[in-house]
Every structure is written in C-alpha cells, then in structure tokens.
N, C-alpha and C positions, 0 to 999 in steps of 0.2 A: 886652660893653657894650650891645649891642642888646637883649639879654634883660633888662637891668636899667634900661631907660628912657632909655638914651642913644643912641637910633637915629641922630640927626644926627651925633653925634660919631663913632660907629662907621662911618658911611658916609664921613665925611671921611677918617678914618684908612685905611679900606679903599681909597678912591680914590687917595690919596697913595701908599700902598704899591704898588698895582697900576701906577701911573704910573711909579714908579721902576723896578720890575722890567721892565715892558714896554719902556720906553725903553732900558734896558740890554740887553735881549734883541735889540732891533732893531740895536744897535751890534755885539754880540758873537755873537749866535746861540746864547747859552747862558743858563741860569739858574744863579745862584750860591748858595752856602750862606748867606752873610751880606750884609746891606746896611745902610748907615748911614742914620739917620733923615733926614739932610740930603740923601739922594738919590745916594749913591755906593756902589759895591761895593768901592772901594779901602779895605779894612779891614786889610790884612796887617800894617801897622805897629802896629795897635791890638790885635792878638790876643795874649792872655795865656794861654789855656788851649786844649787840644785841638789841632786842625790848625794848623800854622804858615802855611798858605796858605788862600786863600778858594777852596774846591773848586767847580768847575763841575758842574752836573747833580746837585746834591744833592737827595735825595728829599723832605725836608720842604718845601723851597721849591716844588718841583713840585706837591706835593699841595695846599699852601695856595693857590697860584695857580689850580689847577683848581677848588677849591671857591669861591674868590672870583669867578671867571669864571662859574661855575654860578649863584651867587647873583645876580650882575648880570643874567644872561640871564633869570632867573626873576623879576626885579624885587624881590628881597628886600633 
C-alpha cells in the first residue's frame, strides 16, 4: 500500500497489527500464526483449512513483526 500512494493507510494498518501482536505477546509470551482483525488470536473455531489450532511461534508472523519493527525503527 505504501508503494502505491497509500502511506497513511499502510501506517494505520501496520500500527494496528503490531499493537494486536505485541499486546498478545505481553500476555502469552508467544507469537501466533493467525490473528483476527478485531484484535484476537482466538481463531480456532474459525479455522477451515490447514492446522486445526492456532500455532505458537509460527515463522511468518515472526518475520513480519521483525520487518515491521525494523520499519518503525527506521522511520519508514
């Protein structure tokens, strides 16, 4: 989004996602595979494909958070 002229929207979504993940990390000490847009990792009842549980320590979430934290630190 940022690369297509929607920097403000991208920043808002980035901040919201990071807030959800970091708030949950403070509570549980883990990052999970999936999060709801409403701010919850309680997605098990909504899963229709793949894992039947919301897996902790999932790689893509870890990688995305590292990139977003790096972007924040660099002021991007």
